[in-house]
C-alpha positions in Angstrom: -14.2 -30.4 12.9 -10.7 -31.8 12.2 -10.9 -35.2 10.5 -14.5 -34.6 9.2 -15.3 -36.1 5.7 -16.9 -34.7 2.6 -18.6 -37.5 0.7 -19.0 -35.6 -2.5 -15.5 -36.5 -3.8 -14.6 -39.4 -6.0 -11.3 -41.1 -5.3 -8.5 -40.8 -7.9 -5.0 -42.0 -7.8 -2.9 -38.9 -7.9 -0.1 -40.4 -5.8 1.5 -42.8 -8.2 1.1 -40.3 -11.0 2.7 -37.6 -8.9 5.7 -39.8 -8.0 6.1 -40.7 -11.7 5.9 -37.2 -13.1 6.5 -34.5 -10.5 9.8 -33.6 -8.7 8.5 -32.3 -5.4 10.4 -29.4 -3.8 12.4 -29.7 -0.6 11.8 -33.5 -0.7 13.9 -36.7 -0.9 11.7 -38.3 -3.6 12.6 -41.9 -2.4 10.8 -41.1 0.9 7.5 -40.5 -0.9 7.2 -44.3 -1.3 6.7 -44.7 2.4 5.5 -41.2 3.2 3.2 -40.1 0.2 2.1 -36.5 -0.3 -1.4 -35.4 0.6 -3.5 -35.7 -2.5 -5.6 -32.5 -2.4 -8.8 -32.0 -4.5 -9.8 -28.6 -3.3 -9.6 -26.0 -0.5 -12.2 -24.1 1.5 -11.3 -21.5 4.1 -8.5 -22.9 6.4 -9.2 -26.5 5.1 -7.6 -28.7 2.5 -9.9 -31.4 1.2 -8.3 -34.6 0.0 -9.4 -36.6 -3.0 -11.0 -39.0 -0.5 -13.1 -36.2 0.9 -11.3 -35.9 4.2 -10.7 -32.4 5.6 -7.3 -31.3 6.9 -6.6 -28.0 8.8 -4.0 -26.1 6.8 -2.0 -25.2 9.9 0.9 -23.7 8.1 -1.0 -21.8 5.4 0.5 -23.8 2.5 4.1 -22.7 3.2 3.0 -19.5 4.8 1.3 -17.9 1.8 -2.5 -18.3 2.4 -3.8 -15.4 4.5 -7.6 -15.4 3.9 -8.4 -19.0 3.2 -8.6 -21.2 0.2 -11.0 -20.1 -2.5 -11.7 -16.8 -0.9 -14.8 -15.5 -2.6 -13.6 -11.8 -2.7 -10.2 -12.7 -4.2 -11.9 -15.1 -6.6 -14.2 -12.3 -7.8 -11.3 -9.9 -8.4 -9.5 -12.5 -10.4 -12.6 -13.4 -12.4 -13.1 -9.8 -13.3 -9.4 -9.4 -14.3 -9.6 -12.5 -16.5 -12.1 -10.7 -18.7 -9.8 -7.7 -19.0 -6.2 -8.6 -19.3 -4.3 -11.8 -18.4 -0.7 -10.6 -19.1 1.4 -8.1 -21.0 5.1 -7.6 -20.7 6.1 -4.8 -18.4 9.1 -3.7 -20.5 7.6 -1.1 -22.8 4.0 -1.4 -21.5 2.1 -0.9 -18.3 -1.4 -1.6 -16.9 -3.8 -0.5 -14.2 -3.3 -3.3 -11.6 0.5 -2.9 -11.4 0.3 0.9 -11.2 -2.3 0.8 -8.4 -0.5 -2.0 -6.5 2.8 -0.1 -6.7 1.1 3.1 -5.4 -0.6 1.3 -2.5 2.6 -0.6 -1.5 4.4 2.7 -1.5 1.9 4.2 0.9 2.1 1.2 3.2 5.9 0.9 3.3 7.1 4.4 3.0 9.3 3.2 0.0 8.6 3.4 -3.7 9.1 2.3 -7.3 8.1 -1.3 -6.8 10.2 -3.8 -8.9 8.4 -7.1 -9.4 9.6 -10.7 -9.5 7.9 -14.1 -9.3 8.8 -15.4 -5.8 10.7 -14.7 -2.6 14.1 -15.8 -3.8 13.6 -13.5 -6.9 13.0 -10.6 -4.5 16.2 -11.3 -2.6 18.2 -11.5 -5.9 16.7 -8.2 -7.0 17.5 -6.4 -3.7 21.1 -7.8 -3.6 21.8 -6.8 -7.2 20.1 -3.4 -6.9 22.2 -2.6 -3.8 25.5 -3.6 -5.4 24.5 -1.8 -8.6 23.6 1.4 -6.6 27.1 1.5 -5.1 28.7 1.0 -8.5 26.6 3.8 -10.0 27.6 6.1 -7.2 31.3 5.5 -7.7 31.9 2.8 -5.1 32.1 -0.5 -7.0 34.2 -2.1 -4.2 31.1 -2.0 -1.9 29.7 -5.3 -3.2 29.8 -7.6 -0.2 26.9 -8.8 1.9 26.2 -9.6 5.6 23.4 -11.7 6.9 22.5 -13.4 10.2 23.6 -16.8 11.3 20.8 -19.4 10.6 19.2 -16.9 8.2 17.2 -18.0 5.2 16.6 -15.8 2.1 15.9 -18.3 -0.7 17.6 -21.0 -2.7 18.7 -19.4 -6.0 22.4 -18.7 -6.2 22.5 -15.2 -4.9 19.9 -15.7 -2.3 21.6 -18.9 -1.1 24.8 -17.0 -0.7 23.3 -15.0 2.1 21.4 -18.0 3.5 23.0 -19.9 6.4 21.2 -23.2 6.5 23.7 -26.0 5.8 21.1 -28.4 4.6 20.2 -26.1 1.7 23.6 -24.5 1.2 26.5 -27.0 1.7 26.0 -28.9 -1.6 26.1 -25.7 -3.7 28.9 -23.9 -1.8 31.2 -24.0 -4.9 28.6 -22.0 -6.8 28.1 -19.3 -4.2 29.6 -16.0 -3.5 31.3 -15.7 -0.1 29.3 -13.6 2.4 29.6 -12.9 6.1 27.2 -14.1 8.9 27.0 -12.2 12.2 25.5 -13.6 15.4 21.7 -14.2 15.4 19.7 -12.4 18.1 17.5 -15.6 18.4 16.2 -15.2 22.0 16.7 -19.0 22.7 20.4 -18.4 22.6 20.5 -15.9 25.4 22.6 -16.8 28.4 20.8 -17.9 31.6 19.3 -14.7 33.2 20.0 -12.6 30.1 16.9 -11.0 28.7 15.9 -11.2 25.0 16.6 -7.4 24.7 20.0 -7.6 26.3 21.0 -10.5 24.1 19.7 -8.7 21.0 21.8 -5.7 21.9 24.9 -7.9 22.4 24.3 -9.3 18.9 23.9 -5.8 17.5 27.3 -4.9 18.9 28.7 -7.7 16.9 27.1 -6.4 13.7 28.5 -2.9 14.5 32.0 -4.3 15.1 32.0 -6.1 11.8 30.8 -3.0 9.8 33.3 -0.8 11.6 36.0 -2.7 9.9 34.4 -3.7 6.6 31.9 -0.9 5.6 34.1 0.1 2.7 33.5 -3.3 1.0 29.9 -4.0 2.2 26.9 -3.2 0.1 24.1 -4.3 2.4 23.0 -6.2 5.5 20.0 -8.4 4.9 17.8 -9.6 7.7 14.5 -11.4 8.4 12.8 -8.9 10.7 11.7 -10.4 14.1 11.4 -14.0 13.0 13.9 -16.3 11.3 11.5 -18.8 9.7 13.7 -21.7 8.5 15.8 -21.4 11.6 12.8 -22.9 13.5 10.7 -19.7 13.9 13.6 -18.0 15.8 12.1 -14.9 17.4 14.0 -11.9 18.7 13.6 -8.5 20.3 12.8 -5.6 18.0 15.6 -3.5 19.5 18.0 -5.4 17.2 16.3 -3.9 14.2 16.5 -0.5 15.7 20.2 -0.8 16.3 20.8 -2.4 12.9 19.1 0.6 11.2 21.3 3.0 13.3 24.5 1.1 12.5 23.8 0.7 8.8 23.0 4.4 8.5 26.3 5.3 10.3 28.5 3.1 8.2 26.6 3.7 4.9 25.5 0.2 4.4 22.0 -0.6 3.0 19.5 -2.4 5.3 17.5 -5.0 3.4 14.4 -6.2 5.2 13.3 -9.6 4.0 9.7 -9.5 4.9 8.8 -12.3 2.5 7.6 -14.6 5.3 6.8 -12.1 8.1 5.0 -9.4 6.1 1.3 -8.8 5.8 0.3 -9.2 9.4 2.2 -12.4 10.4 4.0 -10.7 13.3 1.0 -8.6 14.5 1.7 -5.5 12.5 1.4 -5.2 8.7 5.2 -5.3 8.4 7.5 -6.5 11.1 9.8 -3.5 10.8 7.0 -1.3 12.2 7.6 -2.9 15.6 11.1 -1.4 15.7 10.0 1.9 14.2 12.5 1.6 11.3 12.3 2.0 7.6 14.7 -0.2 5.6 16.5 0.8 2.4 14.9 -2.1 0.6 11.9 -4.3 1.5 11.3 -7.7 0.0 7.7 -8.9 -0.2 6.1 -12.1 -1.4 4.2 -15.1 0.0 1.1 -13.5 1.5 1.2 -10.6 -1.0 -1.4 -12.4 -3.2 -3.0 -14.3 -0.4 -1.6 -17.6 -1.6 -3.2 -17.3 -5.1 -0.5 -16.5 -7.6 3.3 -16.2 -7.6 4.4 -12.6 -7.1 7.1 -10.7 -5.3 8.1 -7.1 -5.0 11.1 -5.0 -3.9 10.6 -1.4 -2.9 13.4 1.0 -2.2 14.2 4.7 -1.4 14.1 7.6 -3.8 17.8 7.9 -3.4 18.5 4.4 -4.6 16.1 4.9 -7.5 17.8 8.2 -8.5 21.2 6.5 -8.8 19.9 4.4 -11.8 18.5 7.4 -13.6 20.5 8.5 -16.7 21.0 8.3 -20.4 23.2 5.2 -20.4 21.3 1.9 -20.7 23.9 0.1 -18.6 23.2 2.5 -15.7 19.6 1.2 -15.5 18.6 -1.9 -13.6 18.7 -4.5 -16.3 16.8 -7.3 -14.5 13.7 -8.9 -15.7 11.2 -11.8 -15.5 8.8 -12.7 -18.3 5.8 -12.4 -15.9 7.0 -9.3 -14.1 4.0 -7.4 -12.7 1.5 -9.9 -14.1 -2.0 -8.3 -14.1 -3.7 -11.3 -12.5 -1.2 -11.6 -9.7 -1.3 -7.8 -9.1 -5.1 -7.9 -9.0 -5.0 -10.7 -6.4 -2.6 -8.6 -4.4 -5.0 -5.6 -4.6 -7.8 -7.8 -3.3 -5.7 -8.8 -0.4 -4.9 -5.2 0.5 -8.7 -4.5 0.2 -9.4 -7.2 2.7 -6.8 -5.9 5.2 -8.3 -2.4 5.0 -12.0 -3.2 4.8 -12.0 -6.0 7.5 -9.5 -4.3 9.8 -7.6 -7.5 9.8 -4.6 -6.5 12.0 -6.9 -5.4 14.9 -9.0 -8.6 14.5 -6.0 -10.8 14.4 -4.7 -9.3 17.7 -8.0 -10.5 19.4 -7.7 -13.9 17.8 -4.1 -14.3 18.7 -4.8 -13.6 22.4 -7.6 -16.2 22.4 -5.6 -18.8 20.5 -2.6 -18.4 22.8 -4.9 -19.2 25.7 -6.2 -22.3 23.9 -2.7 -23.5 23.3 -1.7 -23.2 27.0 -2.1 -27.0 27.3 0.5 -27.5 24.6 2.8 -25.0 26.2 2.6 -27.0 29.5 3.4 -30.4 27.9 6.5 -31.9 29.4 8.2 -32.4 26.0 7.8 -28.7 25.0 10.5 -26.1 25.4 10.7 -22.5 24.3 7.0 -22.1 23.5 6.8 -18.7 21.8 4.3 -16.6 20.0 4.3 -13.4 17.9 1.3 -12.2 16.0 -0.2 -15.1 14.1 2.8 -17.3 14.6 3.2 -20.0 17.3 6.1 -22.3 17.8 7.8 -24.7 20.3 10.8 -27.0 20.4 10.6 -30.7 21.4 13.5 -31.2 23.7 13.8 -35.0 23.2 13.2 -35.2 19.5 15.0 -38.1 17.8 16.2 -38.2 14.2 13.2 -38.3 11.8 11.0 -36.5 14.3 9.7 -33.9 11.8 8.5 -36.7 9.4 6.9 -38.8 12.2 5.1 -35.8 13.7 3.8 -34.8 10.2 2.4 -38.2 9.6 0.9 -38.5 13.1 -0.8 -35.1 12.7 -2.0 -35.8 9.2 -3.7 -39.0 10.4 -5.7 -36.8 12.8 -6.6 -34.2 10.2 -3.9 -31.6 10.6 -1.5 -30.6 7.8 1.6 -29.4 9.6 5.3 -29.8 8.8 7.8 -29.2 11.7 11.2 -27.7 11.0 13.7 -30.1 12.6 12.6 -30.3 16.3 10.5 -27.2 16.0 6.7 -27.5 15.6 5.0 -24.3 14.5 1.4 -23.1 13.8 0.9 -20.3 11.2 -2.7 -20.6 10.1 -4.8 -18.6 7.6 -6.3 -15.6 9.3 -9.8 -17.0 8.8 -9.3 -19.9 11.2 -11.7 -20.0 14.1 -11.3 -21.0 17.8 -13.0 -24.4 17.4 -10.4 -25.5 14.9 -7.6 -24.3 17.2 -9.1 -26.3 20.1 -9.1 -29.4 17.9 -5.5 -28.5 16.9 -4.4 -28.3 20.5 -5.8 -31.8 21.1 -4.0 -33.2 18.1 -0.7 -31.6 19.0 -0.9 -33.0 22.5 -1.8 -36.4 21.2 1.2 -36.4 18.9 3.5 -35.3 21.7 2.0 -38.1 24.0 2.8 -40.7 21.4 6.1 -42.4 22.3 6.6 -43.4 18.7 6.7 -39.8 17.5 
């Protein structure tokens, strides 16, 4: 039950030590004085357990990474076994069983191959962008080095990834460091005209993409897109026909299609990968977050045989000279293999569809709340906008929910629920009560 206590914990003051020693991500550190972080002692299933023993529902899967619960015994067992075999070896000049098996299995699942590994989602974006531009250089078209992305898109916060991101809060300060890129209209269904269907609006936005590529294909390397859901844009959801048209247009104009499935892959949208719902195969797929079930940092980029072949040759400079010290780390790869085993052995995608239908019904009372607009759902993602949200809403809502045993972090005026797949209906019922209580609170 949300808000229950575990009396086996001893209190310890992590908060003052954290403020003194840790620079927290995506945080104005001064605000931690009034709004301290949650001090977590351990995790169990969909629950975070504070140092005071109180339990909190991890409603956003710890930044969307945790798929099968905290301290999952099967992933734990795989990592324990791997610890006794090999913790790490550099992947330049060496190889090992976990990275080979993971690469083979990801190739089978995506229809792409030759997995290249990084440490996080932004690294995967950097890899895909560099690999695309390098491909065109290797094939005699060095002028094809520009990139196109969606308005309100998010692809990471390293310099290359931030160049194709379109969230001013993250991007504006660093604009002088970034490479100019082009943003085309987002198919976010919330932006459709009155009476215009999500499909019709998506097709209209696809026409804008085509119009741009018709005039700039000769200097464009790739179009990068978050398939079906733009996460940092407030869980902006759109019709899969956009992806189908994007694939068609990119093929016609010889522009790579990069699918950033970092947040939406591994079952989040109701299929293993979101691109499946449009029946398309991208030229590159970027994977991270749920890849290791929330255990260890790992990302991967897979691409086509044609792209891989363009780097093959005798000249070192023709190869893809990109590296991370922990590329293809055996422990991380072993965690990822355990995650893929869980998907296969437990028929997770089918089970999630049943859960999603039940959870959507439970959340009907939230959908009906008078402050809620654009309640939306796709796979194991639920979101809604609060139409009268005042400045500071996200922080106030977070604190109000935390006081009732729910760890949730709205994006602006958007509240979303993206739980670990092991969450059960009783927890979702309690969650619905907490969400409604927060919405009822005039101070939130």
